[in-house]
C-alpha positions in Angstrom: 8.9 0.0 0.1 12.3 -0.6 1.6 15.3 -1.8 -0.5 18.8 -2.7 0.7 20.6 -2.4 -2.6 23.2 0.4 -2.9 21.6 3.8 -2.9 23.2 7.0 -4.2 21.8 9.1 -1.4 20.7 8.3 2.1 17.4 9.9 3.0 17.7 9.4 6.8 21.5 9.0 7.3 22.0 12.7 8.3 19.7 12.2 11.2 21.9 9.5 12.8 18.9 7.5 14.1 17.0 10.5 15.4 13.5 11.3 14.2 13.2 14.3 11.8 11.0 17.1 13.0 7.3 16.7 12.0 4.4 19.0 11.6 1.5 19.0 14.1 -1.0 17.3 11.7 1.4 14.3 11.4 2.0 14.0 15.1 -1.8 14.2 15.7 -2.5 11.5 13.1 0.1 9.1 14.6 -1.2 9.7 18.1 -4.6 8.3 16.9 -3.3 4.8 17.6 -5.0 1.9 15.7 -6.3 -1.3 17.2 -3.6 -3.9 16.4 -4.2 -7.6 15.9 -3.2 -10.6 13.8 -5.7 -12.7 12.0 -5.3 -16.2 10.5 -5.7 -16.5 6.8 -5.0 -19.7 4.9 -2.2 -20.8 7.1 -0.6 -17.4 7.8 -1.1 -14.7 10.4 -1.9 -11.3 8.9 -1.2 -8.0 10.6 -4.4 -5.9 10.9 -4.8 -2.3 12.0 -8.2 -0.7 12.5 -9.5 2.8 13.4 -13.0 4.3 13.9 -16.3 3.0 15.2 -17.8 -0.3 14.1 -20.9 0.3 12.1 -19.6 3.2 10.0 -19.0 2.5 6.3 -15.8 0.4 5.7 -12.6 1.5 4.1 -9.7 -0.9 3.7 -6.2 0.5 2.8 -3.8 -1.8 1.0 0.0 -1.0 0.7 2.6 -1.5 -2.0 5.4 -4.0 -2.5 7.8 -4.4 0.4 5.8 -1.9 2.5 3.5 -2.5 5.5 0.2 -1.5 7.1 1.7 1.5 8.9 2.2 3.3 5.5 -1.5 4.2 6.2 -1.3 5.1 9.9 -0.9 8.8 9.1 -3.7 8.7 6.5 -6.4 6.5 7.9 -7.1 8.8 11.0 -8.3 11.5 8.7 -11.2 9.2 7.7 -11.9 7.5 11.0 -14.5 10.0 12.1 -16.9 8.9 9.4 -15.5 5.5 8.4 -14.5 2.2 10.0 -11.0 2.0 8.6 -8.5 -0.8 8.4 -5.1 -1.6 6.9 -3.3 -4.9 6.5 0.2 -6.0 5.9 0.2 -8.5 3.0 1.6 -11.9 3.7 5.4 -11.7 3.2 5.5 -8.1 4.3 5.3 -6.0 7.5 4.3 -7.9 10.6 2.6 -10.7 8.6 3.9 -14.2 8.2 5.8 -15.3 5.1 4.3 -18.0 2.8 5.9 -20.7 0.7 4.0 -19.2 -2.3 1.8 -16.1 -3.0 -1.1 -15.6 -5.3 -4.0 -13.3 -6.2 -6.4 -15.7 -4.7 -4.5 -15.7 -1.4 -4.2 -11.9 -1.3 -8.0 -11.7 -2.0 -8.6 -14.1 0.9 -6.5 -11.7 3.1 -8.6 -8.7 2.0 -11.9 -10.3 2.9 -10.7 -11.8 6.1 -9.7 -8.3 7.1 -13.1 -6.9 6.1 -14.7 -9.5 8.4 -12.3 -9.3 11.3 -12.4 -5.4 11.3 -16.2 -5.5 10.9 -16.0 -3.1 8.0 -19.4 -4.3 6.7 -21.1 -4.2 10.1 -23.1 -1.1 9.1 -24.8 -3.0 6.3 -22.8 -1.2 3.6 -20.2 -2.9 1.5 -16.6 -1.8 1.9 -14.3 0.2 -0.4 -10.7 -0.8 -1.1 -7.9 1.7 -1.6 -4.8 0.0 -3.0 -1.4 1.7 -3.7 1.1 0.4 -6.3 1.4 -3.4 -5.9 -1.6 -3.2 -3.5 -3.8 -2.1 -6.4 -3.2 -5.4 -8.2 -5.1 -7.5 -5.7 -7.6 -4.6 -5.5 -8.1 -4.9 -9.3 -8.5 -8.6 -9.0 -11.1 -8.2 -6.3 -13.0 -5.7 -8.4 -13.4 -8.4 -11.1 -13.7 -11.7 -9.2 -15.4 -10.3 -6.0 -17.2 -7.2 -7.3 -20.5 -8.3 -5.6 -18.7 -8.0 -2.2 -17.5 -4.4 -2.7 -18.9 -0.9 -2.9 -16.0 0.3 -4.9 -12.2 0.4 -5.4 -9.5 3.1 -5.7 -6.3 2.2 -7.4 -3.5 4.6 -6.5 -0.5 4.9 -8.9 -1.3 1.5 -10.3 1.1 1.0 -13.2 -0.2 -1.6 -15.6 1.9 -1.5 -18.7 0.8 -2.1 -22.4 1.4 -5.7 -23.6 4.6 -4.9 -25.3 6.1 -3.6 -22.0 4.6 -6.2 -19.8 6.6 -7.8 -16.9 9.0 -10.4 -18.1 9.9 -12.1 -14.9 10.9 -11.6 -11.3 13.7 -9.3 -10.3 16.9 -10.8 -9.0 17.1 -10.6 -5.2 19.6 -12.0 -2.6 18.6 -15.1 -0.7 18.2 -13.1 2.6 17.8 -9.5 3.6 21.0 -7.9 4.9 21.4 -7.6 8.7 22.7 -4.2 10.0 24.5 -3.9 13.3 22.4 -1.0 14.6 19.0 0.6 14.0 20.8 3.8 12.9 22.7 1.9 10.3 19.6 0.2 9.0 17.6 3.5 8.8 20.5 5.1 6.9 19.9 2.4 4.2 16.2 3.0 3.7 15.0 4.4 0.4 11.9 4.5 -1.6 11.6 2.1 -4.6 11.5 3.0 -7.4 14.0 5.6 -6.4 12.8 9.1 -5.9 13.4 12.1 -3.6 11.4 12.7 -0.5 10.7 16.1 1.0 8.7 14.7 3.9 11.5 13.0 5.7 9.4 12.6 8.9 7.2 10.2 6.9 10.2 8.4 5.4 11.5 7.9 9.0 8.1 6.6 10.2 7.7 4.0 7.5 11.4 3.0 7.6 11.1 2.2 11.4 8.0 0.1 10.6 9.9 -1.8 7.9 12.6 -3.1 10.2 12.7 -5.8 12.9 15.3 -6.8 15.5 17.1 -10.1 14.8 20.2 -11.8 16.0 23.1 -9.6 15.1 21.1 -6.4 14.6 18.3 -5.2 12.4 16.9 -6.3 9.1 13.9 -5.7 6.7 10.6 -7.4 7.4 9.7 -8.3 3.8 10.3 -11.7 2.2 13.1 -11.1 -0.3 11.9 -14.1 -2.4 8.3 -13.1 -2.7 8.5 -12.3 -6.5 10.1 -15.7 -7.2 7.1 -17.4 -5.6 4.3 -15.2 -6.8 1.5 -15.7 -9.3 -1.1 -13.1 -10.6 -3.4 -13.2 -13.7 -2.6 -10.9 -16.6 -3.6 -7.6 -15.1 -4.2 -6.0 -18.5 -6.9 -8.6 -19.2 -8.6 -7.7 -15.9 -8.9 -4.0 -16.7 -11.9 -4.2 -19.0 -13.7 -6.6 -16.6 -13.9 -4.2 -13.6 -17.4 -4.8 -12.3 -17.9 -2.3 -9.4 -17.5 1.5 -9.1 -13.8 2.3 -9.5 -11.3 5.2 -9.6 -7.7 5.6 -10.3 -5.4 8.2 -8.7 -1.8 8.9 -9.6 1.0 11.3 -9.0 1.5 14.0 -11.6 5.3 13.3 -11.6 5.1 9.5 -11.2 7.7 7.7 -13.2 5.5 4.7 -13.3 2.5 6.5 -14.8 3.8 8.1 -18.1 1.2 9.2 -20.6 1.5 6.0 -22.5 0.7 3.9 -19.5 -2.2 6.1 -18.4 -3.7 6.1 -21.9 -3.4 2.4 -22.2 -5.1 1.8 -18.8 -7.9 4.4 -19.5 -8.5 2.8 -22.9 -8.9 -0.7 -21.4 -11.1 0.2 -18.4 -14.8 0.9 -18.4 -15.6 4.5 -19.2 -17.2 4.9 -15.7 -13.8 4.7 -14.0 -13.0 8.1 -12.4 -9.6 9.7 -12.6 -7.7 11.9 -10.2 -4.2 13.4 -10.6 -2.4 14.4 -7.5 -0.3 17.5 -8.3 3.4 17.6 -7.4 3.5 14.0 -6.4 5.7 11.1 -7.5 4.8 7.4 -7.3 4.5 7.3 -3.5 1.6 9.7 -3.5 0.6 9.5 0.2 4.3 10.2 1.1 4.8 13.1 -1.4 1.5 14.9 -0.9 -0.3 13.3 2.1 -2.8 16.1 2.6 -3.6 16.5 -1.1 -4.0 12.7 -1.2 -6.5 12.9 1.7 -8.4 15.7 0.0 -8.6 13.9 -3.3 -9.7 10.6 -1.7 -12.3 12.4 0.4 -13.7 13.9 -2.8 -14.0 10.5 -4.5 -15.7 8.9 -1.4 -18.1 11.8 -1.1 -19.2 11.3 -4.7 -19.8 7.6 -4.1 -21.8 8.3 -0.9 
């Protein structure tokens, strides 16, 4: 996710608006351009990306808070040979419209509208959802309320805290995102949230550029800064025992959002059948920290479900 609050260290500032060098695998993945469209869902246009042939099993990638569908554009191509893949930008984020209010029910509607529009179920097999961070919350909701429509779900670094540490209210945000005079200035302010380092700066640059839009006076972030003030979601802890389709959780070995206490709580609440995969040498943003290890781990899970 992007955040325009003061940051102690600029990830991209040293590059002065230029793209950092990237390895061949990344360039090849980005070159596998997705089909891009926008679909209407309950009064909002939702950004949809799709890869692979219609008729293959369906895989829908769901990003985290303040992020966008292109967080998956260097991951999804690794699966597009054997899967019909798609990714959306949640309403209020990326290239999707903002809403006057946001809810689990609306996000679930966006999920299944994407499944239909991308024809993820065209092969006669139900789809699998892969949700990172905030994106795993609607994923969890769908695994409970719409389990009959899914083949399985994967929750990636999904931090659901014990009751005594549960969320107490929305964070304070400015009324509007800051406008920067140049793209270079905006890129220099990009950071990952929660704060962490990033060794793969070519990925940070890629997702930072997709997080920005040109406006009068310069460049600003795409996400709705007031989303958390107008957001409703059921108690996620109460949903964990009710997971009703095949499920797995993945998390970064170093993730500050997945300490042992949190993992133990979640594992204790979920059905015993939920699979667990730890990605070594990864923080919260697993696909940014260890993209190829993430791909390998997810491939293993999907092969087991096949």
